[in-house]
C-alpha positions as CSV (number, residue, x, y, z in Angstrom):
1,K,10.9,-2.0,19.0
2,E,8.7,-3.5,21.6
3,W,5.4,-5.3,22.2
4,G,3.5,-6.7,25.1
5,L,0.6,-9.2,25.5
6,G,-1.4,-10.7,28.3
7,V,-4.7,-9.9,30.0
8,A,-6.1,-6.9,31.9
9,R,-8.8,-6.6,34.5
10,D,-12.2,-5.4,33.1
11,S,-12.2,-2.5,35.6
12,V,-9.0,-1.1,34.1
13,K,-9.6,2.2,32.3
14,P,-6.7,2.9,30.0
15,K,-6.0,6.7,30.2
16,G,-2.7,8.4,30.0
17,E,0.3,6.7,31.5
18,M,-0.5,3.2,33.0
19,R,1.7,1.1,35.2
20,L,1.5,-2.4,33.7
21,C,1.7,-4.7,36.7
22,P,-0.5,-7.2,38.5
23,A,-1.3,-4.7,41.3
24,Q,-2.8,-2.4,38.7
25,G,-4.8,-5.2,36.9
26,F,-2.3,-6.1,34.2
27,W,-0.6,-9.4,33.6
28,V,1.8,-8.8,30.7
29,L,4.8,-10.4,29.0
30,V,6.9,-7.8,27.1
31,R,9.6,-7.9,24.4
32,Q,11.9,-4.9,24.1
33,E,14.6,-5.3,21.4
34,D,15.9,-8.8,22.1
35,Q,15.0,-8.8,25.8
36,Y,11.9,-10.4,27.3
37,G,10.4,-9.7,30.7
38,A,7.3,-10.0,32.8
39,Y,5.7,-6.7,33.9
40,T,5.8,-7.3,37.6
41,S,6.8,-5.0,40.4
42,P,9.8,-4.8,40.0
43,P,10.0,-6.1,36.4
44,T,11.2,-9.7,36.0
45,P,13.8,-10.2,33.2
46,L,13.4,-13.5,31.4
47,S,15.9,-15.7,29.6
48,V,14.1,-16.9,26.4
49,S,16.1,-19.0,24.0
50,P,15.7,-19.7,21.2
51,R,13.6,-16.6,20.5
52,P,10.1,-17.8,19.8
53,T,8.2,-16.9,16.6
54,R,4.9,-17.4,18.4
55,I,3.8,-17.0,22.0
56,G,0.9,-19.1,23.4
57,I,-1.1,-17.9,26.4
58,C,-3.1,-20.2,28.7
59,L,-5.4,-18.8,31.4
60,D,-6.7,-21.1,34.1
61,Y,-9.0,-18.6,35.8
62,A,-10.1,-20.9,38.6
63,A,-6.6,-21.8,39.5
64,G,-5.4,-18.2,39.2
65,K,-2.7,-19.0,36.7
66,L,-1.8,-17.2,33.5
67,S,1.0,-18.9,31.5
68,F,3.0,-17.9,28.5
69,F,4.7,-20.6,26.4
70,N,6.5,-21.2,23.1
71,P,4.0,-23.5,21.2
72,D,6.6,-24.5,18.6
73,R,8.9,-26.3,21.1
74,P,6.8,-26.5,23.4
75,A,8.5,-24.6,26.2
76,H,7.3,-22.6,29.2
77,I,8.3,-18.9,29.3
78,Y,6.6,-17.5,32.4
79,S,3.6,-17.9,34.7
80,F,1.7,-15.3,36.8
81,Q,-0.1,-16.6,39.9
82,A,-3.0,-14.4,41.0
83,S,-6.4,-14.4,42.6
84,F,-8.4,-13.1,39.6
85,A,-11.7,-11.3,40.5
86,G,-14.1,-10.2,37.8
87,P,-13.8,-10.4,34.0
88,L,-10.5,-10.3,32.2
89,H,-9.8,-9.2,28.7
90,P,-7.0,-9.7,26.2
91,F,-4.4,-6.9,26.4
92,F,-1.6,-6.1,23.9
93,F,0.4,-3.1,22.8
94,V,3.0,-2.3,20.2
95,G,5.7,0.3,20.8
96,V,6.0,3.4,18.7
97,S,9.0,2.0,16.8
98,I,7.7,-1.5,16.0
99,S,9.5,-3.0,13.0
100,K,9.3,-6.0,10.6
101,D,12.1,-7.5,12.8
102,I,9.7,-8.1,15.7
103,P,6.2,-8.3,14.4
104,L,3.2,-8.9,16.6
105,S,0.3,-10.9,15.1
106,I,-2.7,-12.1,17.0
107,V,-3.9,-15.5,15.8
108,P,-6.4,-18.0,17.2
109,A,-5.2,-21.0,19.0
110,Q,-5.1,-24.3,17.0
111,V,-6.7,-27.0,19.0
């Protein structure tokens, strides 16, 4: 019961086991069961309350900032600070035991 979402460097070639951390070109927020975290090295556990039903992502490429937030409150969840180089692409995954209890739906932002 897990999912993750964020961005990945264009040069990342997903093959086999990948280490999802900024040093490897991944900036990812993850949910495992009822726990949230940022895939950093080492991983950063996050206290997220109440549990969001949606997660917003804001990328400021020039400032090197990727932020995750709860758009319903609004409330900040976590921000990565990095020097991005080259194109970035959306990245997400769902674990092998994803269930109706923790769905992952990708929807466009409402502006």
